[in-house]
N, C-alpha and C positions, 0 to 999 in steps of 0.2 A: 360378568356384564352382557346379557343378550341382548345385544343393539343391532341392528340393519343399517350402517350408516348411510346416508344422503350424502350426496357430493354437493358442496356449496360452493358458488365460482363467486369473485370479488363482487362486492354491491349487491347480492344475492341474499335470499332467507329474510327478508326483513319482518315477512308476513310471518313466517313460519319458521320454525328451529328443525335442524335436525333430529332424529332419535339420537344419536350419539352427545349433542350439544344439550338437550334437557337432560342426559343421563347425567353429564359431568355438571349440570346447576344444579343436581338433586332435583330436576320436577320443575314446572313451570312457576314461573314469580320466585323462585329459590334463589339464594345468595350463591354465588361458588364457592366449594369447600377448599379450602388451601391445601396442594397436594395432590388432590382429586384428579386433575387432568394428568399431570405427569406421571403419576402411578399407573392409569391405565393405557397412557399412551407408551408406557416402559412393557405393560403388559402386552400391549397389543403386538408391539417391534419385537417379544420371544414368541408369539405365539401365532402372529400373522393374521389375528382376527382383531375386531373390536377398532378402536383408534389408530391410525398408525399413520397419519399426514394430516397436515395444517388444512388442507381441503375439506376436511370432516367438519368444518367449522366455519360459521359464517363471519365476517369479518368485523362485524358490530360486537360480537361476542368478543374475538380475539383483541379488539382495540379495549373492550372494558375489563377485562380480565389482565392485558399488560400493563395497566395502570398500577396494580398492585402488585404484580410480580416481577415487573420491571425485567422484560423479556427482550428490550431494544429494540422491538417491532420487529422481531426476526421472523414470528409466525403469519404475521401481516403481510411482509415482503415473500414468503413462500405461496402466500395464496395468492398472490398478482403473478410470482414469477409461474406457475403452474397455468393461470389463464393467458399468460403473453407467451407460451412456449409451446401451443398445440400445434400439430402436424403442418397448419396451411398459415402460420403466421410467419413475419419476416424477421422475427427476433430481433428486434431493433431495440422496442422496448424491454425484452427479456436482457438483453445486456447491460441495459440503465440498471436495473434492477440488481443483478449480478455486482455491479460495481458498487451499489450500495453496501449488500451483502460483504464485499470480502474485508473492506477494513476492520469492520465488527469482529471479524475471525482471526486475521492476520496479526493484530495486536495481542490477541491472547496468547497466539502459537509461538511469538515470538519472545514474548514472558515463560513459554515452557521450558525455551531452551536458553535463556541467560543463565549466567552465571549464579544469579541473585535467587535462581528459582528456589520455592520452598518444597517439602513434601507435598505432592499433591493429590488432589482428593477428586472426586468425579462433580462436586459444586465450585471446585475452586475456579473451573473456565466454562462461565454458565453459556455465555454466548453458542460455543461449541456445540455443547452439552443440548442447548434448546434445539439449533439447529438441527441436529441428528434427530432428535426426540420427535420432531413433527415432520419428519420424513424428506430434511433437505439431501441427504444423499442420497436418497434410491430415487429423487427428481434429477439429482444432478447427471446421476448416469444415466437414465432417460433420453435425456436433452444431449449428453455427448454421443449417443447411440443413435440419434434420429439420421444421420446419413446412412445407417445401414438399411433403413426403410424406402422402400422404392413406391410411389406414386406412380400409375399411368407410365411405367417404364424408366421414370427418372428418380435419381436419387437425390434425398434431399442435402444440403450444405450447410454447414455453419462457418463463422468466420473464425480464423486462426486466434483471433481477440478473446473472443469467446468462449473458445475451447479451453484457453490459456487460463481464462478466469475459471471456468469450473475446475478445473485442476487445480488452482491454488487453493481455491475453497474445500476441495476434495482433502488436499494435503495438510492442510492446516485443522481439518476435523479428524484428521486420522492420528494426527501429532497429540491432541489433547485429550479427545474421547475413546477411552478403551473400547475395544470391540469391533470397532468401525472397518479398522484394517484386516481383521480377519473375517468380516463379512463381505466385505468386496472380494477378498481372497476366494469366497466359494461362490462367485460369480465367473466361471471359467469362460463365457463367450465374451465378456466385457474384459478380464484380462489379456486375451487376445486380441479383443480389437483394439485396444490402448497401444498395441507396436504399430497401429498403421497411423496412429496420430504422429509417430515419429520421424513422419515423412518431411513435416514442415519443420524448420528450422527454429521459427517460432513458439513451437509448443513443445520440441523436443526435449529440453531439459527438466520442466515441469513432468512431461512424461515418464521419462526415465526415472527421473526421483521415485515419482509416483510407484511404477511398476517394480522398481527395487525393492520398497517397503512391502508392497503386497507380497510377492513372491518370498518373502523373506518369512511369511507367516502362513505361506500356502502349506497345507498337509500333502498335496501331491505335487510332484514337480510338473509344470507344464512343457509340454514337447513344442520342439523350436519347428518342427516339420510341419504344424498346425497354423503356424504363423502365416499369413497371404503374402505372397511374394518376398520372402526372407531373402533369398541371394541378393535381389534388388533394391532390397531396403537398405542392406546391408554395404554394398556395393556402391550407394549412394552418398553413405557418413561421409564428411569431411573427417580427416584425422582427428579433430576435438571430440566430434561425435562419437566416432568409433572407440576412443580411450574410454567417454564418460558409458558407451554400452558393452564395455566390460565387466562396468558394474553388474551389471543385470546378469551377464554371461556367466560371471562366476558362481552367481545361485544357480543357475540352469545346467552346468557341466559337472558340477561338484555331487556325487554321491550322498543322498539324504544321510544326514548323521543318525546312527542306529547305536550309538553309546561312544563312549571313548574308545578312540582305538587302539590305546595300549592297554586299555581294561577289557576289551570285547575278547571274548573267550575264542580259541580255536575253533571248540565244538558248536559256539553259534555260527563262527563263519564258516564252516564246512555244512552245516545245517542250510545256512541261507545259499551259498554255491549252488548244492542242489536243488534249491525252490529256483533261483534264479534261471537254472540248465532248463527247466521247464516251462518258463515264462518267458526266454528270449531276452533281449537286451536291454537293459535299465534303460529309465526316460534320459537319464545322464548321457550314456553311451550313444544311444538316438541323438542327441543334441549335439554332441561331439562331433560326430559322422556329419551331421547337416552342416555344422560350422566350416568343417575340412572340406565340404563339398562344393562351397562359395570360390568361385575362382579369385585368387589374389588376398585371399583373408590372413594367412599367415604371414604372407610376404609385408604385408601393411601393418600387422603386430609387431613385427621384428625393427619396421621402420622407425613406428613409435616409441619402441623399448630403446633405440641407439641414437634417435634424435638429439642431437645438442641444444642447450637452450637458446642458444641464437638464432635456432631454425624456427622454433616457436610461433605461434601467432604473434602479430604486432600486435602493438600497444592499445589502440583503438580498441578492435575487437574482444581484446581479454579482457579489457576494463566494462565493457559492456556485458561479458558472461561472468566476471566476477559480481556483478549489478545482481544479476538472475541468481547466481548463488547462493548471494547473501540473504536474497527473500527466501531460498528455498533451503529449508532448515537442516536438511540431512548433514550437511558441511560448514554451516553457518559457524561452529565452533572453530572448524580452522580458517574461515576466511574470515572470522573476527581477528583472529591473529595475524592475518596477512594483512587487512585494512590496518588495524595499528601499527605495524612496522612500518607500512608505507606512510602512516602520517608522519611516525620518529623520522623516518629518511626525509620526508617532506621538509616538514621543520629545520632539520640540520642543515639541508640543501638551503632552504631560504635565508637562515642565518647568514651561512656562507656567502651568499649571493650578494646580501646587503652589506656585509662586510668588504667585499668586492666592487661593489659598485653596479653588479651586473643585475640584468633583469631576471625575474622568479618565474618558474615553470610551474605551474598548476600539475599538484599531483594528481588530479585528473586527466592529464594529459602526458604524464611521465611515468612510465612505469620502474618501480625500482626493481635493480638487479634479483634481491631476495625474494619478491613475490614471483619473479621470472622461474628461480629456483623451484620455489615452493609447487608452482602450478606445474613445474614440468614432474615434479616427485610425485605428485598425487595422481597426475597419469600413469608414471610409468608402474607406480604400484599395481595399479589394475591391470595392467597388459602384463606383466611378468607373472600375476597370478593367473592369469587364463593360459597365458604359456606354460607354464609349469603344471597345470591339471591336465591339458592336453600330451605333455610329454609323458605324464603315467597314466594316459588313458591306452585302449585295446590299438589305436593308430600309432603308437607310440614310435615304430620305426618308420611310418611316413612323414611324422614331423620331425624325427629326428632329421630327416633327410634334408628337409626344408629349411629348417631354420639354421643347419650347416650351410645350406646352398645361399641361404639370404643374409649370411655372417652376422647374424646375432651376437655369437660370441667375442669375434673382432671389434663391433661395435660396442659392447659392453666393457670392452678393455680399454677402449677409448675414453669410456664415461668414466672411468673406475677412480682416478683421482679427483676429478673436478668437480663429479656428482654423485658418485654411488658412496663413497669413502671419505668426501669430502671434509675438512677439516671444521668442528665447530667454530662459531663466532659467538662473540658474546650474546649477540640477539639472536640466536637460532631460535627458529621457531619452533614453539609447541602450544599444544591444547590448553585451555583453561584449564587450570586446577592441577597440571602435569607439571613433570620437569623435563629434561633432555634426554633423561635415560629411562624412561616413562615406556611402557610395552605398544603405548599409542602415539607417540610421537611418528609422524611422518617419515624421518629419517630413520629412526629405527626401524620401522617397518620396510621400508624400501629397502635396507640392508639384509634384515632376512628374509625376506621375498628373493633378494638377489641370490643367498647363499643356499635358498632352497632348490631354485632353478640349477643351479651349478652342480649341486647333488642330483637331481633329477637327470640334468645331461650327462654326467659324468658315471652314472651307477651300472656297471655291466656293459657298457657300449663301447666301441671304438671310436668312435668321434671323439671320445675323452681328450685323445691327443691334439684337439683344435684349440686346446684351453693352453696352448704352447706355443711360441714363435718359431721360426726355421732356426735361428741359432740354436736353442732348447732341443728343437729336434734333434738338430746335429749332435749336439751332445747325449742325448741317447745312445745315438749310433754309437758313436765313441766310446761310452760304458761297456755296451756289448762287444765292441770289438777288443777294447782292452781284457775284458773278463775272457775272451774267446769263446764265447756264447753266441747261437744263432740272433739275428737280430730280431724284436719283435715284427712280426708279420703286420699288425695294425699300424704301425710307426712307418713301414714302407709303403703300404696303400693310402697314407695321408695326402690329401690333397693340399698343396703346399700353400695353392691361393686362396685356401679359408681360413689358414690360421691366424691366430694374431701378428699383428706387427708392431713397430716399437720395440724399445730396448727391453722390455719384457713381457711376458705371456701374462695371462689371466691369472694361472694357478700360482707362478711366483710372486704376483703382488698380493696374492692373497695371503701366501705365504709371509710376507712381508708384515702386512697389517696384524696378522694373528701372532706373532711375537711380540709386537706392542702393546697387546691389549692389556688392561690392566685388571690384575687378579681378580676380582669381582665382577667382571663383565660379563653379561648373558651372552654375548656374543660367541664365546668360545665354543659353546656346544655346536651352536651351528657352523662355526668355520672349522672345527674338527671333523663332523660329519660330511662338509663337502671335500674336505682333503681326502678322509677316508673312502669316499665313494670312488676317487679316482684309481686309489688301490684295489679296490675290490675284482673279483673275480679270479682268473687265474694269476698266480704271484708270477711278479716280473722283477727279475733283480734290478733293471736298469733302470725302473720306476722308480724303486725301492733306495737306490744309489742317488737318484736325481734330488728326493727330499732329503736325504740325510745328508748329501754335500752342501746344503743350506741351513743346517742346525735344526733340524726339526726336530729329533729324537732328544736332543739337549733339552730342547724349549719344553717338551712334554714331560720331560721328568723332574724340569724344573717346576713346575705345574702343581705336579704330584708330589712330588718329595717338597723340596724346598717352601713352596707357600703353602703346603699342608692343604690343597683345594679341600674344601667341605662341601661343595655342591655335589650332588649324587649325579644330576644330570650331565655335568662338565666331566668329571670322572668316569662315568661310564662312556663317554663319548673318547676321552683321552686314552682308555684302555683299550678300547676297540681299535682306534688309529695305531698304539702302539704296537698290539697285534699282529695287524698288517704289514707295518714299519719293518718289524723284526722276523717274519714269518720265515724261515730256511735262509736267513742270510747272516753269515758268521760275521761278517762285517758291523751289521748293527748290533750283535751281540759282543761284541767287542768295546764298541762304544758306549756301550751299556755299563760294562763294568769298568770303563776308564770312568765315567761319571760317579756311578752307585760305587765309590771307593772307599767306604769306611763300612765298618758292622754298622754303625750307629743310623748313615744314612738305607743300608739295606732293611733296618728292621722298620723304618718310618714307610718304605717301598712296602713290604710285607704287609705292616698294619692296615695299609690303604686298602691293599687286596682282599685280605680275610675282612674289613670292615662290611663288604658286600660281593658275595659272590655272583649275586645275581648281575652286577655291575661290571666284576672283573672277568667273569668266566670267559670271556672271549681272548682274552689275553694269556688265561691258563691253558687253552685249547692250543693255541697258536705254540707257545713254549713248550708245550708237552710233543708236537708235531715236529716242530724243529729239533728236540734233544733226540727224537727217536731216528731222524733220519742224518744227525750229526753222527749219534754212535755207529752207524753203519757204514759212515766213510772213513776212507784211507788217506790221509791228507793232513800235514804237520801243522796246518793252521787251524783246521777243525780241531784238532788234539790239544792244541795249546788254548783254543777257549774253552773246551770241556773242562780241562783243567784248571782255569781259573775264573770262569764265571759262577758268581755264587748263584745267580738266578738258575742256571742252570743245573748245579749242583743240588740246589734246595729242591728241584721238582723231580730230579733222579730218585731222589728218596721214596721206598713204597710207603713208609708210613705217611710223606707228605701227600702222594696221590690217593690214599685211600682216604684221608680225610677231606680231600677237595670232592673225591667220590661218594663220600654219604653225604656231607652236606649238600651237593648239588640236586641230588636224589630225593633228600629230604624236605627242599623248600618248595618242590614243585609237586602239582597233584593234575591228573588231566582235568580235572571240573575248572582248573584256575592256570590251565595254561594258555599263554598269549603269543602273538608273534613276537612280543618284546622278551619272554623268559622262555619260551621254547628251546632258547642256546642252551640253555644251562640241561636239558635232557640230552640233546647232539654231543656236549661238551663231556658228560660222562660216558657216552657210547664211544667216545675217540679213546679215551683212557681204555676200557676194556678191547675195543678192538685192537689197539696196540700188544695188551695185554695177550691177546688171544695168538696175535703173531710171534711172539714169544714163548707161546705153548704156556702161560700163565695163568689163563682164563680161570680154571676150578681153584685156584689160590685166590686170585682176588675175592672171589665170591664168599668163598671158604672164610676169609676177613671180614668182610661185610657183616656174615652172619654173626661172627663172634662180637662185631661191634654194635649189633640190634642187642644182643643178651646182656652187652656191658651196659647200654642205656635203660634195660630193664623192658623193651618192646619188641620182643622176639616174633618175626613176621611182619610188622609195622612197615619197615622199610622194603623190604623184598616184594611183598603184596605190591606195594604203592610203584615199585619199579617194573613188576609184571605189566600192571595196567599200563603203565606211564607208555612201555613198550607194544604193547596192542596197538594202542591209539597211534603210536607211530606209524605201524605200518598203514592202518586206515588213512593217515593224513599224508603219507610221503609217496604209497605207492600210486595215486592217483593225481599227483602233481609234478609234471615236468619240471618245472621251472625248480621248484624249491629243492628238486635231487639235483640237478646241474649244480646249482649254489653248492650244496655240502660236497658234490666231488669235485667241484674247480678248488675251493676254498681249503681244501684238505687233503688234495692229491691222494686220496685214496678213493678207489673205483666205486661207485654205487652199487655194485653188484656185490660188494664186503660188506658194506653197511647192512644191505637184506641179509647177508648168510650170517653175520653175526647175532641180528636180531630173531633171525629163526631159530638157531641154535639156544639163545638164551630161553628163548620161548617153548623151545622142544617140552612136551607133555611127559615124555618120558622122565620117571623120577631115578633110574637108574644113571641117568647122563651125569657124567661130572660138569657138563659147561652148561647145564641146564638150572634155572632159576629154583624150580618148582624143587629140585634136589636140596637147598638149603633150605625150603620153607618146611617146618614141623605141622604134621598133619591138624594138630587143633588149631592151628594158626593160620589156616589155608584159607584164603580168599581172594581169589583169582578170578571170578567170572562176572564181577560187576559190570552192570549196563552204562554206557555211557551218553545214553539217548535224554534228553530233556522229559521234565515229568510232564503230568497231565495238564498242567496249569502253564506249560509253555516256560518254566523257570529253570535255568537250568540246577542240577544238583552240584551244591557248591560243598566245597572241603574247606580245609582251613585255608586263613587268607595268606596270601605272600606279598613279597613288595614286588610289583608288576614292571619288570625294566623297560624303562624309557622313560621318554618326555615329560616334565610336569604340564599340565594342561593350562597354566597360564597363559601360553601362546596362541590359544584356539581364539578365533575371532579375530586375528590381525587383518587389516586392510578391509574391516567389515566382512570377513568371508569367513565361513566355517573351515577349520583347518583341517579337513579331514584327511586329508594327504600330507601327513606329516611322516616323517623318516622312519621306517621301520629297520630295524636293527638287523644285522647279518643274524641268520639262522645257525 
């Protein structure tokens, strides 16, 4: 349609029609063609040319057309809104028009999120669709941004009430009409401007909710350092506002999701890291640094995270906020559940009052305890997520120091029983269409965020001892003294004023609930990961004994053997924890042998190990390392364990080691290596390094060659291993942290790791310890390129089961969980 639309104001154009109107009518004197206008408006919306707004039509035409199409008068209202929102307007009439438009859209938006909603189509919500099609969204954006325009040195102002109405209408349109949120996300200046509207309490909640939705679909992450006066803005938030602001922060400080973490190959990650080095810090890293530069920011988060329910906002202000949230549909499902429980408790109280002849207090003025608790849970979800992400960022040590100083851990310890791991009542709040064990339940989500925070806090950091109380720290010292070994330096350096108080520390509380967890509970994975992170790093006998004395080993074995756990995720986490708990610890192996005291039990245990080496290889590695150390010790206690322990005897057999070695190499390939399954490669290297120490490396390589031939695949395994080792060199020789982890966890110097790999990759076919010596010439294939192909797609070999957590937990607390727990290497 080649039309140069003329602008027609309200009441104008009676003597002549715009070219666009003529085209829509099909010519002078014609009848309107059904659907023509909407199709042309949609085309204009996509191209930016032709019909794009209500102002391109006359009011007479719109009124007549509305009689047939039942547009609820929305185009005419938009025409009036445009006429009354010019730069010199006092906006009084403009606000009245917004009050007329708002209920037409809010009813549709409420219908969209109710439990009874059906599968939606574009035409199901005609008011929001028509509002957007006739340019309503763009017009409201212009109105909201009027204060950015200066006239004669003075900036225009619009009332908070009017801003609130604009935001409400925009959000309702985003909810019901596809594509609106994405279009708003493309207006970067508007997104940044929205942050300035959060300075007012009256518009804060509406603004925050709209921003969160927009950022959720924005292709490029915004930079918080571009927000005007960010430090002042955040510092002036009250605690409720800060908690809600964390919903926005969760999107701005988390790295953009570039694929499932557990399935994102190391090849791709290495390529991305090289690219990132040339580009500088990512937007997420810049945003984290911007937040940490705000005075008192982390301290306020810690106070929010540890605040007791009784310290939360008073009844009146919370009820007002509930009313706001209920109209804001992002959390309508949760709040609907809250209101339902409030009514139930109110009715119960009313009945009791009538029976006792006591006056009844309205639910509007009396806030039930269940609502207070859920209110606090929803806040803490957001705060714990932000703290967890900051703990895993570049400024980890700075964040660690601050959250220790502000007593986050003892504060969480005091909340553990009453809020974090409180007992569920029959009326526990859940979302519509869900149950108490659903991933989306706020109670469930809070527990998982809490466990993820503990894992990030403990992992390879000496502050982990803040999870204990003074009595428990003394117990660690006593264990070291009794064993006649030096006390752990980090224990001696722990600031006793920052540790947990009360009868039990946070780690002990976690162990107690872990042992009571039902067999089918998904919490088992997260609990095991959190406890394992306490043991990671350099092996500490005192730490192991502290946990062994509390029955942790027996609990793990019960779950693996007696309950015959079927969940691969839980099994993986339990095998990893068992490995860290038993490594180099004679007492742990004695306890193992005491529990696994029959051949039948031992066979069940082996069946679980062999069912998925990807999941159990860390345990295999720890037992292999322990066996090597025990064999080199002269001690009656050790000799007794070596002679009696079924597990050590099983691992000591060369055929067992060769079976593990063959399978570990066979289930991974360079193109499918991830952070989660690279441990299989390192476990295979541990087996060969220990063989090298005993001058048996040529024997092991020769046995691998024979196994290849017996499987009718000569060269396949050793070629694959050669490529894996070449990649190992590229990956680990440039990553200090990974190499340190390998050294600490194995007690084998990294130089020995490097030497062993170099020996295996020696190109001299005469060397008895070189892989090429065992690959026959016709089957040689060791020069494969690891790089991506021209299309950017990785060259993928056979599919393997990537080691790690199912993605069903992605999206918890409305956040992308890109920062899930990486398994040890």
